[in-house]
N, C-alpha and C positions, 0 to 999 in steps of 0.2 A: 359327670354331673349327675347322671341317673343313680349312680351308686351312692353319692352323697345324699341325694334326696331320699333314697330308700332308707338309709340308716338314720336320717333325721326323723322320718316318719315312724320308724321302728322305735326310736328313743321316746318320742312323744306318746305313742300308743301304749308302751309297756310301763311308762313311769307316771304319767299324769293321773290315770284313774287310781292307782295305788297311793299316790301322794295325796290325792283328795281323801281317800279312805283313812290315811294317817291322821289328818286333821279332824275328821269326823270321829275317829276313835279317841283322840286326845281331848278336845275341847268340851264336848258334852259330858264327859266322864272325868273331868279334871280332879274332882275331890277323891274319886275312887283311886285314880292313879297315884295321887300324892300319898295316899295311905299305903300303897304297895311299894313305894320306893323307886328310885331312878333306874336301878339295874333291872329289876323285874319288869318295870314298865316298858323299857326299850327292848328287852328280850322278847316279850310277848308281842308288842306292836310290830317290831321289825320282822319277826317271824311271819306274821300275818301278811305284811307288805311283801315280803320275799315270795311267799306262796302265790300271792296275787300276780306278781310280775312273772313268775314262772308259768302260771296258767295262761296269761296273755301271750307270752312268747311262744308257747306251744301251738297257738292258733294264729300265729302272725301271718301265715300265707293267706288265710281267709280275710283277716282284718285289713291287710294292705293290698287287696286285690284291685280296688278302685283307684288307679293312679292316673293323674291328669297330665303327666308329662312335664317337661321343662319349659317354663315361660319366663323369658328374661325380664319383662316388666315386673313380674311378681318377685323375681330374684332381687331386683333393685329395691323395690318397696320393702321386702323382707330385710335386706341388708341395712337400709336406713333405720328401720325399727330396732334392729339389734344395736346399732350405734347409739341411738337414743337410750336404749335400755342400759347400755354400758356406762353412759354418762350418769344416768340416774343411780346405778348401782354404786359407782364411785362415791357419789354424794351420800348415799345411805350408809355406806360402810364407815364413814367418818363418825357415825353416831351409834352403830350397832356392832357389837363384837360377835364372834362365832357362837358363843354360849347363848346369846339372845336369839340369834338366827335359828339355832337348833331347838329353841323352846325350853331350855333348861330352867329358866326362872319360873315358868308356869308350873312345871312338874315338881321342882324342888326349890321353892322360894326360900327355905331356911338356909340353903347352901349357896344360892345364887340370888341375892337381893335384887328386886326390881326397882328401876328408876323410871320416872315419867319423862320421856324425851320430848321436848317442845322447841328445840332450837334447830337451826339449819333448814333443811328441806321439810322437817317436821313442823316448822312454823307456818308452812304453806298448805300442807295436806296431812291428814292423820295416818294414812296407810300408803306411804310411797313405795314400800317394798312389794305390796300386792299389785299396785299399778305397774311397777317396773317388771314384775313377773309376767303379767298379762301382755305387756308390750313385747317382751322377749318371746313369749309363746306365739304370739301373732306373727312375729318375724320368722320364727322357725317354721311355722305352719305354711306361710306363703312360699317359702323356699322349697319345702317338702312337696307341697301341692298334691296332697293325697287326701281322699275323703275321710279316712280314719283319723288322720292327724287333725283335720278341721273339726271333726266331731269330738276328739279328745280335748282340744282347746275350748270348744264350745261348752263342754261339761264344766269348765272352770268359771264361766261367766256367772251362772247362778251359784256355783260352788264358792266363789270368792265372797259373794254376798252373805251366804250362810256363815262362813268362817269369820268374817268381819263382825257380824252380829254377835256371835258367841264370844269372840275375843274382846269386844267392847264391853260386854256384860262382865267379864272377868276384871277388866281394867276399872270399871266403875266400882265393883265390889272392893277392889284393892286400894284405889287412890281416892275414891269418894268425890268430894266437892271439887278437888283440883282437876280431876278428869272431866267432870261435868262442865267446868268453866272452859277447859281446853276444847271440848267438843263444840261449845257454842261459838268459839272464835275461829275454829279451823275446819274446813270442809274435809270430807272423807277422801275423795279421789280427784276432784277437779281443782287444781291449784289456783290460788289467787296471785295476782301480780305483786302484791305487797304482803309481807309477813303479818301474822296476827299481832305480833308485838308492836309493829309500827302503827297498825290500825288502832290498837288500844291506847297508844300514846297520843294519837291525834283525836281520840274520842273525848 
């Protein structure tokens, strides 16, 4: 179990900060990257991400020094969160293909047209994949039970807020009034018991 926890903590520590960096490189500079083209964009960004991961891996012994041991109540809580995350991911994948998950429509909209998704789980909250992502990260962090893994996950709490703000700005620019109406009827992260479509029919 200690080996599993170590590799989970290592995975969180060397992937989460660079992944956050990826979104910070893409979203604020989306107009610049669109002008560069898909191939050059991913070549540059993934090189930066790769170097960041290598740098974190090289100091892993220092980063993972504060380990809190195996605690079975945390393992159970972590496993339950991962189950919830898996259920949400299945629901999300009914509406998002791999191209959308990779952000291709943002970088190359002329090749990958964007559509405003408002059905299924997206009728209850606007950003289910980010919520699902955070639930999964919390589950992994509880199982790993390492200070660095908690800090890496904690980085994503304000990080998600920043990313969502940037993403919503792009969506407003692209979809205009349709997205404004969607935002008024559907919350960001806390789902409603009834979908926005049902609420609008009853209004």
